[in-house]
Kinemage of the C-alpha trace (Angstrom):
@kinemage 1
@onewidth
@group {chain A} dominant
@subgroup {mainchain}
@vectorlist {calphas} color= white
{ca met a 1} P 37.624 45.395 102.444
{ca cys a 2} L 36.901 47.307 99.341
{ca glu a 3} L 36.409 51.081 101.130
{ca arg a 4} L 39.727 49.870 103.245
{ca ala a 5} L 40.937 49.983 99.532
{ca lys a 6} L 39.818 52.611 98.277
{ca ser a 7} L 40.925 54.765 101.443
{ca ser a 8} L 44.230 53.126 101.094
{ca ala a 9} L 44.153 54.202 97.046
{ca arg a 10} L 42.351 58.088 97.874
{ca ser a 11} L 45.744 58.339 100.560
{ca phe a 12} L 48.486 57.391 98.066
{ca val a 13} L 47.190 60.124 95.780
{ca ala a 14} L 46.830 62.882 97.965
{ca phe a 15} L 50.524 61.914 99.277
{ca ile a 16} L 51.379 61.898 95.451
{ca gly a 17} L 49.892 65.243 94.783
{ca met a 18} L 51.491 67.130 98.557
{ca met a 19} L 54.938 65.514 96.977
{ca leu a 20} L 54.634 67.307 93.742
{ca phe a 21} L 52.831 70.421 95.862
{ca val a 22} L 56.611 70.182 98.210
{ca val a 23} L 58.729 69.464 94.796
{ca gly a 24} L 57.048 72.731 92.261
{ca phe a 25} L 57.311 74.654 95.226
{ca leu a 26} L 61.184 74.118 96.221
{ca leu a 27} L 61.994 74.436 92.711
{ca ser a 28} L 59.824 77.343 91.461
{ca ala a 29} L 61.764 80.092 93.151
{ca gln a 30} L 61.992 83.133 91.692
{ca gln a 31} L 65.873 83.816 89.657
{ca pro a 32} L 67.242 82.228 92.864
{ca thr a 33} L 71.065 82.045 93.738
{ca ala a 34} L 73.559 79.338 92.992
{ca ser a 35} L 73.561 78.365 96.381
{ca glu a 36} L 70.015 78.561 96.796
{ca glu a 37} L 69.156 76.514 93.762
{ca glu a 38} L 71.623 73.712 94.922
{ca gln a 39} L 69.581 73.561 98.463
{ca lys a 40} L 65.925 73.552 96.793
{ca thr a 41} L 67.093 71.146 94.109
{ca ala a 42} L 68.948 69.049 97.305
{ca leu a 43} L 65.273 69.208 98.863
{ca ala a 44} L 63.279 67.990 96.024
{ca val a 45} L 65.771 65.058 95.656
{ca glu a 46} L 64.655 64.041 99.111
{ca ala a 47} L 61.521 64.248 98.508
{ca leu a 48} L 61.121 62.428 95.759
{ca thr a 49} L 63.667 59.771 96.468
{ca arg a 50} L 60.617 59.247 99.587
{ca leu a 51} L 58.140 57.370 96.641
{ca gln a 52} L 58.737 53.762 96.741
{ca asn a 53} L 57.084 51.548 94.347
{ca val a 54} L 55.566 54.479 91.686
{ca asp a 55} L 55.375 53.926 88.025
{ca leu a 56} L 55.058 56.976 86.704
{ca glu a 57} L 53.331 55.542 83.098
{ca gln a 58} L 50.631 56.150 85.649
{ca asn a 59} L 51.193 59.430 87.086
{ca pro a 60} L 52.360 62.178 84.607
{ca lys a 61} L 52.496 65.140 86.226
{ca leu a 62} L 55.572 63.139 88.845
{ca lys a 63} L 56.839 61.266 85.838
{ca gln a 64} L 57.428 65.638 84.787
{ca thr a 65} L 58.272 66.760 87.745
{ca val a 66} L 61.202 63.277 87.863
{ca leu a 67} L 62.007 64.290 84.321
{ca arg a 68} L 62.955 67.862 86.155
{ca val a 69} L 64.281 67.681 89.111
{ca leu a 70} L 66.396 65.038 86.400
{ca gly a 71} L 67.585 67.491 84.024
{ca lys a 72} L 68.998 69.621 86.902
{ca thr a 73} L 70.648 67.469 88.423
{ca arg a 74} L 72.595 66.357 85.334
{ca gly a 75} L 76.299 64.167 85.991
{ca thr a 76} L 76.147 64.196 89.779
{ca ala a 77} L 75.254 61.342 91.884
{ca asp a 78} L 71.642 61.961 92.683
{ca phe a 79} L 71.172 61.393 89.183
{ca val a 80} L 72.063 58.035 89.287
{ca lys a 81} L 69.525 58.085 92.398
{ca leu a 82} L 66.864 58.980 90.567
{ca val a 83} L 67.420 57.097 87.596
{ca gln a 84} L 67.413 54.071 89.852
{ca gln a 85} L 64.770 54.531 91.400
{ca phe a 86} L 62.261 55.134 88.894
{ca lys a 87} L 63.665 52.429 86.429
{ca leu a 88} L 63.995 54.961 83.581
{ca lys a 89} L 65.202 54.517 80.430
{ca gly a 90} L 67.268 56.060 78.008
{ca gln a 91} L 69.313 58.021 80.368
{ca glu a 92} L 72.398 55.782 79.475
{ca arg a 93} L 74.425 59.370 77.990
{ca gly a 94} L 73.428 60.611 81.569
{ca leu a 95} L 74.513 58.002 83.774
{ca leu a 96} L 78.009 57.679 81.343
{ca glu a 97} L 78.579 61.133 82.214
{ca ala a 98} L 77.265 60.999 86.573
{ca ala a 99} L 80.045 57.741 86.154
{ca thr a 100} L 82.934 59.665 84.719
{ca arg a 101} L 82.957 62.828 87.179
{ca asn a 102} L 82.571 60.116 90.099
{ca trp a 103} L 84.382 57.422 88.976
{ca thr a 104} L 86.456 57.033 92.141
{ca asn a 105} L 83.143 56.437 93.971
{ca glu a 106} L 80.277 54.351 93.990
{ca ser a 107} L 77.676 56.221 92.801
{ca gly a 108} L 79.939 56.301 89.758
{ca val a 109} L 80.414 52.443 89.609
{ca asp a 110} L 76.471 51.843 89.441
{ca ala a 111} L 76.045 54.476 86.775
{ca ile a 112} L 78.190 52.089 84.933
{ca arg a 113} L 76.530 49.267 86.231
{ca leu a 114} L 73.457 51.202 85.143
{ca val a 115} L 75.222 51.446 81.210
{ca leu a 116} L 76.152 47.919 81.025
{ca ala a 117} L 72.540 46.141 82.078
{ca thr a 118} L 71.146 47.912 78.629
{ca gly a 119} L 72.984 45.613 76.953
{ca asp a 120} L 74.198 47.963 74.424
{ca ser a 121} L 77.515 48.963 74.907
{ca ala a 122} L 77.930 50.628 72.080
{ca leu a 123} L 77.840 54.079 74.172
{ca leu a 124} L 80.474 52.396 76.282
{ca lys a 125} L 82.232 52.224 72.858
{ca glu a 126} L 82.294 55.205 72.035
{ca ser a 127} L 83.426 56.219 75.316
{ca leu a 128} L 86.127 54.018 75.127
{ca arg a 129} L 88.056 54.510 71.498
{ca gly a 130} L 87.158 58.764 71.332
{ca thr a 131} L 88.740 61.338 71.123
{ca asn a 132} L 88.786 62.039 75.084
{ca lys a 133} L 91.643 60.141 76.601
{ca asp a 134} L 91.132 61.001 79.793
{ca gln a 135} L 87.335 60.245 79.757
{ca ala a 136} L 87.945 56.700 78.186
{ca ile a 137} L 90.997 55.130 80.651
{ca lys a 138} L 87.826 56.471 83.175
{ca thr a 139} L 85.379 54.895 82.105
{ca ala a 140} L 87.893 51.353 81.511
{ca glu a 141} L 88.712 51.899 84.778
{ca leu a 142} L 85.338 52.168 85.939
{ca leu a 143} L 84.474 48.894 83.907
{ca gly a 144} L 87.183 47.223 85.971
{ca asn a 145} L 85.459 48.556 89.434
{ca ala a 146} L 81.910 47.360 88.231
{ca ser a 147} L 83.417 43.754 88.284
{ca glu a 148} L 80.816 42.373 85.730
{ca lys a 149} L 82.003 39.661 83.093
{ca ser a 150} L 79.953 41.685 80.393
{ca ala a 151} L 82.952 44.430 80.163
{ca val a 152} L 84.982 41.941 79.392
{ca pro a 153} L 83.823 41.813 75.391
{ca leu a 154} L 84.658 46.307 76.006
{ca leu a 155} L 87.962 45.561 77.425
{ca leu a 156} L 89.963 42.810 76.047
{ca pro a 157} L 90.303 44.528 72.232
{ca leu a 158} L 91.684 47.417 74.052
{ca ala a 159} L 94.943 45.001 75.099
{ca glu a 160} L 95.303 43.846 72.180
{ca asp a 161} L 95.112 46.810 69.862
{ca ala a 162} L 98.671 48.445 69.979
{ca ala a 163} L 97.822 51.645 68.358
{ca ile a 164} L 95.413 52.848 70.830
{ca asp a 165} L 97.025 54.541 73.640
{ca pro a 166} L 99.269 52.973 75.878
{ca thr a 167} L 97.805 54.096 79.175
{ca leu a 168} L 94.091 53.316 77.377
{ca arg a 169} L 95.840 49.461 77.357
{ca trp a 170} L 97.388 48.989 80.194
{ca gln a 171} L 93.911 50.343 82.141
{ca ala a 172} L 92.420 47.852 79.839
{ca val a 173} L 95.363 45.310 81.902
{ca arg a 174} L 93.531 45.978 85.137
{ca ser a 175} L 89.876 46.453 84.840
{ca leu a 176} L 90.143 42.283 82.888
{ca ala a 177} L 91.929 41.688 85.871
{ca lys a 178} L 89.337 42.072 88.033
{ca thr a 179} L 87.323 39.474 86.822
{ca ser a 180} L 87.771 36.152 86.268
{ca glu a 181} L 86.528 35.553 83.184
{ca gly a 182} L 88.631 39.106 82.122
{ca ala a 183} L 91.638 37.009 84.078
{ca thr a 184} L 91.176 33.909 82.064
{ca ala a 185} L 91.105 35.824 78.583
{ca leu a 186} L 94.427 37.490 79.219
{ca leu a 187} L 95.804 34.530 80.393
{ca gly a 188} L 94.773 33.247 76.912
{ca leu a 189} L 96.096 35.491 75.365
{ca ala a 190} L 99.390 35.028 77.225
{ca lys a 191} L 99.001 31.314 75.736
{ca asp a 192} L 98.878 32.042 71.961
{ca gly a 193} L 101.473 34.326 71.554
{ca lys a 194} L 99.217 37.159 71.307
{ca leu a 195} L 99.810 39.613 74.510
{ca pro a 196} L 101.738 42.792 72.947
{ca glu a 197} L 105.044 43.266 74.521
{ca asp a 198} L 104.358 45.770 75.870
{ca ile a 199} L 101.369 45.045 78.290
{ca lys a 200} L 103.090 41.484 79.790
{ca phe a 201} L 104.822 43.431 83.061
{ca thr a 202} L 101.015 45.139 83.385
{ca ala a 203} L 99.555 41.689 83.029
{ca ala a 204} L 102.275 40.236 84.454
{ca asn a 205} L 101.730 41.660 87.876
{ca glu a 206} L 97.229 41.900 87.962
{ca leu a 207} L 97.449 37.793 86.530
{ca ser a 208} L 100.095 37.183 89.692
{ca arg a 209} L 97.530 39.118 92.270
{ca val a 210} L 94.371 37.356 91.734
{ca arg a 211} L 92.446 36.064 94.312
{ca trp a 212} L 91.494 32.791 91.498
{ca ala a 213} L 94.576 30.009 92.268
{ca glu a 214} L 94.766 27.895 89.072
{ca ile a 215} L 94.681 31.270 87.215
{ca lys a 216} L 97.724 32.429 88.684
{ca gln a 217} L 99.329 29.426 88.906
{ca gln a 218} L 98.914 29.306 84.966
{ca ala a 219} L 100.087 33.070 85.320
{ca ala a 220} L 103.859 32.556 87.050
{ca gln a 221} L 103.790 30.233 84.369
{ca val a 222} L 103.700 31.800 81.177
{ca leu a 223} L 103.657 35.523 82.243
{ca pro a 224} L 107.094 35.506 85.275
{ca leu a 225} L 107.356 38.385 86.631
{ca pro a 226} L 111.110 40.152 85.810
{ca ala a 227} L 113.898 38.833 87.625
{ca gly a 228} L 115.800 40.678 90.317
{ca gln a 229} L 119.870 40.941 91.168
{ca asn a 230} L 121.180 37.741 89.247
{ca asn a 231} L 118.561 36.895 87.504
{ca gln a 232} L 116.667 35.927 91.256
{ca pro a 233} L 112.707 36.062 91.081
{ca leu a 234} L 111.428 39.563 92.197
{ca pro a 235} L 108.446 39.182 94.324
{ca pro a 236} L 105.097 40.951 93.218
{ca val a 237} L 104.250 44.733 93.941
{ca leu a 238} L 102.488 43.881 96.428
{ca glu a 239} L 104.658 42.296 98.830
{ca leu a 240} L 107.515 44.088 98.174
{ca met a 241} L 105.053 47.937 99.007
{ca asn a 242} L 104.578 45.110 102.136
{ca arg a 243} L 108.386 45.784 102.316
{ca lys a 244} L 109.974 47.916 105.298
{ca gly a 245} L 112.512 50.296 102.946
{ca asp a 246} L 114.645 52.823 104.603
{ca ala a 247} L 114.645 56.285 102.928
{ca val a 248} L 118.161 57.101 103.733
{ca ala a 249} L 119.791 54.137 101.833
{ca gly a 250} L 117.395 54.555 98.472
{ca glu a 251} L 119.033 58.431 98.219
{ca arg a 252} L 122.394 56.240 98.331
{ca val a 253} L 121.151 54.180 95.895
{ca phe a 254} L 119.450 56.610 93.188
{ca asn a 255} L 122.766 58.550 93.390
{ca ser a 256} L 124.366 55.581 92.801
{ca pro a 257} L 126.809 54.901 89.281
{ca thr a 258} L 125.923 51.552 89.085
{ca val a 259} L 121.678 52.552 88.974
{ca gly a 260} L 122.973 55.927 87.298
{ca cys a 261} L 119.106 57.418 88.471
{ca ala a 262} L 120.423 60.736 88.840
{ca asn a 263} L 121.796 60.207 85.492
{ca cys a 264} L 119.461 61.352 84.132
{ca his a 265} L 116.246 63.067 86.849
{ca arg a 266} L 116.999 65.966 88.474
{ca ile a 267} L 115.827 66.242 92.516
{ca asn a 268} L 115.664 69.673 94.593
{ca gly a 269} L 118.006 71.043 92.047
{ca gln a 270} L 120.631 68.315 91.616
{ca gly a 271} L 121.105 65.530 88.603
{ca thr a 272} L 120.499 66.011 85.370
{ca asp a 273} L 117.693 67.902 83.490
{ca phe a 274} L 116.757 64.970 81.892
{ca gly a 275} L 113.987 62.661 82.300
{ca pro a 276} L 111.170 64.321 84.114
{ca asp a 277} L 112.182 65.860 87.585
{ca leu a 278} L 111.522 63.846 90.569
{ca ser a 279} L 111.593 66.387 93.318
{ca glu a 280} L 107.503 65.966 94.217
{ca ile a 281} L 107.086 62.585 92.697
{ca gly a 282} L 105.723 61.286 95.856
{ca thr a 283} L 103.511 63.638 96.087
{ca lys a 284} L 102.413 62.256 92.649
{ca leu a 285} L 102.072 58.039 92.955
{ca gly a 286} L 101.884 56.016 95.150
{ca lys a 287} L 103.762 53.281 95.315
{ca asp a 288} L 102.166 50.826 93.426
{ca ala a 289} L 103.174 53.265 90.649
{ca leu a 290} L 106.464 53.841 91.521
{ca tyr a 291} L 106.928 49.583 91.307
{ca glu a 292} L 105.395 49.689 87.649
{ca ser a 293} L 107.354 52.914 85.948
{ca ile a 294} L 110.992 51.170 87.580
{ca leu a 295} L 109.954 47.480 86.476
{ca asp a 296} L 108.600 48.176 83.795
{ca pro a 297} L 109.106 51.912 82.201
{ca ser a 298} L 107.121 52.235 79.407
{ca ala a 299} L 103.759 51.100 81.438
{ca gly a 300} L 103.972 54.928 82.142
{ca ile a 301} L 105.645 57.589 80.287
{ca ser a 302} L 105.101 61.431 80.935
{ca phe a 303} L 103.639 63.828 78.015
{ca gly a 304} L 106.729 65.504 77.011
{ca tyr a 305} L 109.309 62.612 76.885
{ca glu a 306} L 108.147 60.687 74.583
{ca ala a 307} L 111.641 59.150 72.728
{ca phe a 308} L 112.086 59.305 69.044
{ca gln a 309} L 114.364 58.752 66.469
{ca leu a 310} L 115.206 60.416 63.614
{ca gln a 311} L 116.764 59.195 60.119
{ca leu a 312} L 119.346 61.366 58.522
{ca lys a 313} L 120.023 61.857 55.148
{ca ser a 314} L 123.157 60.756 55.887
{ca gly a 315} L 122.584 57.488 56.742
{ca asp a 316} L 122.748 58.256 60.596
{ca glu a 317} L 120.149 58.045 63.799
{ca ala a 318} L 119.286 60.911 65.903
{ca tyr a 319} L 117.414 58.922 69.156
{ca gly a 320} L 116.273 61.026 72.566
{ca leu a 321} L 113.433 63.468 73.630
{ca val a 322} L 112.346 66.471 71.233
{ca ala a 323} L 113.789 69.416 73.295
{ca ser a 324} L 111.995 72.460 70.490
{ca glu a 325} L 111.264 72.514 66.635
{ca thr a 326} L 109.932 75.051 64.843
{ca ala a 327} L 109.321 75.237 60.864
{ca asp a 328} L 112.510 74.389 59.830
{ca glu a 329} L 114.892 72.995 62.713
{ca ile a 330} L 113.752 70.398 65.600
{ca ala a 331} L 116.063 69.988 68.614
{ca ile a 332} L 117.091 66.335 70.189
{ca lys a 333} L 118.344 65.973 73.532
{ca ala a 334} L 120.160 62.699 74.202
{ca val a 335} L 120.559 60.674 77.750
{ca gly a 336} L 122.808 62.843 79.075
{ca gly a 337} L 120.991 65.901 78.766
{ca ile a 338} L 123.399 66.968 75.598
{ca val a 339} L 120.825 69.179 72.812
{ca thr a 340} L 122.281 68.802 69.229
{ca arg a 341} L 120.317 70.781 66.400
{ca tyr a 342} L 119.177 69.296 63.271
{ca lys a 343} L 117.972 71.377 60.199
{ca lys a 344} L 114.224 69.435 59.035
{ca ser a 345} L 115.798 69.832 55.444
{ca asp a 346} L 117.654 66.811 56.665
{ca val a 347} L 115.302 64.527 58.587
{ca val a 348} L 114.285 61.850 56.162
{ca lys a 349} L 111.984 60.316 59.201
{ca lys a 350} L 110.803 61.308 62.631
{ca glu a 351} L 109.171 58.050 63.999
{ca gln a 352} L 107.840 57.941 68.140
{ca met a 353} L 109.232 55.170 69.962
{ca lys a 354} L 107.274 52.900 72.049
{ca leu a 355} L 109.664 52.474 74.389
{ca ser a 356} L 110.087 54.665 77.054
{ca ile a 357} L 113.912 56.060 77.340
{ca met a 358} L 114.037 54.716 80.499
{ca pro a 359} L 115.947 51.482 80.289
{ca ala a 360} L 114.152 48.439 80.716
{ca gly a 361} L 115.770 46.306 83.801
{ca leu a 362} L 116.934 48.379 86.052
{ca gln a 363} L 115.429 46.022 89.181
{ca gln a 364} L 118.488 43.823 88.491
{ca thr a 365} L 120.960 46.354 89.238
{ca met a 366} L 120.065 46.264 92.650
{ca ser a 367} L 119.706 43.869 95.401
{ca thr a 368} L 115.405 43.567 96.444
{ca gln a 369} L 116.490 45.911 100.096
{ca asp a 370} L 118.105 48.089 97.528
{ca leu a 371} L 114.750 48.317 95.054
{ca val a 372} L 112.357 49.320 98.471
{ca asp a 373} L 114.802 51.141 99.478
{ca leu a 374} L 114.250 53.295 96.212
{ca val a 375} L 111.260 53.680 96.245
{ca glu a 376} L 110.813 53.780 99.752
{ca tyr a 377} L 112.895 57.407 98.922
{ca leu a 378} L 111.019 58.214 95.414
{ca ser a 379} L 107.656 57.682 97.745
{ca ser a 380} L 109.460 60.409 100.764
{ca leu a 381} L 109.656 62.934 97.724
{ca lys a 382} L 106.445 65.078 98.721
{ca lys a 383} L 105.410 68.788 97.838
{ca lys a 384} L 106.102 70.970 100.852
{ca ser a 385} L 103.062 72.899 101.713
């Protein structure tokens, strides 16, 4: 038995030696092209991932090889795979980089879970509150997709903080609603009157879709969804998305004077040049996002379409979008597309408004079916290939 164990140990050492030789050969090419380098690194990863239950601390040469391959795969799914396989410590920044680069797939979620598992939240807080808005939003979405309660203390403060970028706060709300602990925390904020106004719709919509019956029932009382025409309750967005719409009828709703979409938006050259051009909106936004933009306009203000209010020395006010601005003058475009220019010397205060210039409550000007038809029409506006 002893001889058999020794033989097995010798075989294992020989196998490790062979693997080191293979990986070393793969990584030792003289000035390979980018394509060759990528192929060799992929083969090296494949060779290393065949090793199971290996203690790198007992195999210094293997550890050195693994770390070398790790450096070549930083930011990729292979990086995450190697960290998992060899239980490598101190790789949190690399994992976060891999997570935000692969934020729409399983590898990104695996990476963020590995960071969460360390119990050190400092790096995640840094990412969520840093100057890179895109990375912060991706991190918040990844934390939601991880579906772990340890993410709640990281996300909840974002939802409460009105000073944080609105898009990040709305993503934090969506992510919180993916765990019972997060959904309960959101509900608690609403019950205590601590849920900011501009995220109430997002919270109401997300909590109306959770799978926990008690939370869903309480949310319907504390955070009712917006009312439709004649103050009738509006179905949740998920139900609206499942209804059949008529794009032709939706175009009529868009152009109707009652709803008035064409008073602020253009489609294929028709309408008013005030709000964002919607000619290709169906390519940019899914139906869920279209419903949200109508039911809660402040939830997704497009860059460049933030509303500003000017207080003038005369005591008057100006409100609209900044059409242009120089050192001496600021031009404000009001609803309807009219531009008025003001001397900066006449402006006492310039303030960016938190709410969208698009009016809330638009759904109350149409029936539920009109709303479904309108979204069907907007969804059909695609970029021409």
